[in-house]
C-alpha positions in Angstrom: 16.1 -25.9 -1.4 15.1 -24.8 -4.9 15.2 -21.4 -6.5 12.3 -20.4 -8.7 12.3 -18.2 -11.8 10.6 -15.4 -9.7 13.7 -15.1 -7.4 12.0 -17.1 -4.6 13.4 -20.1 -2.9 11.5 -22.9 -1.3 12.8 -25.3 1.4 10.4 -28.2 2.1 9.7 -29.5 5.6 7.0 -32.0 6.7 3.9 -29.7 7.0 5.3 -26.3 6.0 7.7 -24.8 3.5 10.0 -21.9 4.4 9.7 -19.5 1.4 12.2 -16.7 0.7 11.5 -13.8 -1.6 14.4 -11.5 -2.7 14.1 -8.4 -4.7 13.3 -5.6 -2.3 16.8 -5.0 -1.0 15.9 -7.4 1.8 15.2 -11.1 2.1 11.7 -12.1 3.2 11.2 -15.5 4.8 7.9 -16.9 6.0 6.4 -20.2 6.9 3.9 -21.4 4.4 1.3 -24.2 4.8 2.1 -26.8 2.1 -1.6 -27.1 1.2 -1.4 -23.5 -0.2 2.0 -23.9 -1.7 0.9 -24.8 -5.3 -1.6 -21.8 -5.3 1.1 -19.4 -4.1 3.7 -20.4 -6.7 4.6 -17.2 -8.6 4.3 -14.8 -5.6 6.9 -12.1 -6.5 7.8 -8.5 -6.0 5.9 -5.9 -8.0 7.3 -4.9 -11.4 6.2 -1.8 -13.4 4.1 -3.8 -15.9 1.8 -4.9 -13.0 0.4 -1.3 -12.5 -2.5 -1.7 -14.9 -3.8 -4.8 -13.2 -3.7 -3.6 -9.5 -6.8 -1.2 -9.6 -9.0 -4.0 -11.1 -8.0 -6.4 -8.3 -8.6 -3.7 -5.6 -12.1 -3.1 -6.9 -12.9 -6.8 -7.3 -11.7 -7.5 -3.8 -13.3 -4.4 -2.3 -9.9 -3.4 -0.9 -10.2 0.2 -2.0 -12.2 3.1 -0.5 -15.6 3.6 -2.0 -14.6 5.7 -4.9 -16.2 4.8 -8.2 -14.5 4.0 -10.5 -11.2 3.4 -8.9 -8.6 4.4 -11.5 -4.9 3.9 -12.1 -4.4 7.6 -11.3 -6.1 7.2 -8.0 -3.8 4.3 -7.2 -0.8 6.3 -8.1 -2.0 9.2 -6.0 -2.6 6.9 -3.0 0.9 5.4 -3.4 2.3 9.0 -3.5 0.5 10.0 -0.3 1.7 6.9 1.5 5.3 7.2 0.1 5.1 3.8 -1.5 8.0 2.6 -3.5 6.2 -0.2 -5.4 9.2 -2.2 -6.4 10.2 -2.4 -2.7 6.8 -2.3 -1.0 4.4 -4.3 -3.2 4.1 -8.1 -3.7 1.8 -9.6 -6.3 0.5 -13.0 -7.2 -0.3 -13.0 -10.9 -3.0 -15.1 -12.4 -1.7 -17.7 -14.9 -3.7 -16.2 -17.7 -4.6 -12.6 -16.9 -4.9 -10.1 -14.0 -3.8 -10.6 -10.5 -4.9 -13.2 -7.9 -3.5 -11.2 -4.9 -1.6 -8.1 -4.0 0.1 -6.8 -0.8 1.6 -3.5 0.1 3.8 -3.0 3.1 5.3 0.5 3.2 7.5 2.0 5.9 6.1 5.2 7.5 8.3 7.2 9.8 6.3 10.3 10.7 5.7 10.8 13.5 6.3 7.2 14.6 7.7 4.3 12.7 5.2 1.8 11.5 4.5 -0.5 8.5 1.4 0.5 6.6 -0.1 -2.5 4.9 -2.9 -3.4 2.4 -3.8 -6.9 1.2 -6.2 -7.8 -1.5 -7.2 -11.3 -2.7 -9.5 -11.8 -5.7 -12.9 -13.2 -4.4 -12.5 -16.3 -6.6 -9.3 -17.2 -4.7 -10.4 -16.5 -1.1 -10.4 -19.1 1.6 -7.2 -20.8 0.4 -4.6 -19.2 2.7 -3.3 -16.6 0.3 -4.3 -13.6 2.5 -2.8 -15.3 5.5 0.5 -15.9 3.7 0.6 -12.3 2.5 0.0 -11.1 6.1 2.8 -13.3 7.3 5.1 -11.6 4.7 4.0 -8.2 6.1 4.7 -9.3 9.7 8.1 -10.7 8.6 9.0 -7.4 6.9 8.0 -5.5 10.0 10.2 -7.8 12.1 13.1 -7.4 9.6 12.8 -3.6 9.8 12.4 -3.7 13.5 9.1 -1.7 13.3 6.8 -2.1 16.3 3.5 -1.3 14.6 1.5 -2.4 11.6 -1.4 -0.3 10.3 -4.0 -0.8 7.6 -6.3 1.8 5.9 -10.0 1.3 6.3 -11.6 -0.3 3.3 -15.1 -0.1 1.8 -15.8 -3.6 3.3 -15.5 -2.0 6.8 -17.3 1.3 5.8 -20.5 -0.3 4.5 
């Protein structure tokens, strides 16, 4: 088992690694296909300096409602409406040189029923490599850890057009 600089640990098996991410007040563990492991190196909890890069990724991936242009203020407003605590609810995969490769949000909603509201975005240049699947497994693991029976996702422009 190794611990990376991003507070994640990786335990290698034959075909999969079990990856653990700390930093949300909970430990997230999911099984990750080794073929995608190198690409997912660096997956980490959101930090405040990521805020400027999230809207651009959401627009590029078409993961935001059809509002043009999608701004930082609109992202903050959306997070307020959904009671998102970014440091707890958001995970990012930074690009080695600039921007973000991927983002996931999994925020607990308790009114009127408990559910985990999720959103996943992967930059189009990095699709088809297992990143979105790995992020979804993180969301499912978080729902399991929180003992939440439902996972919901907002409609995106991809589904509206």
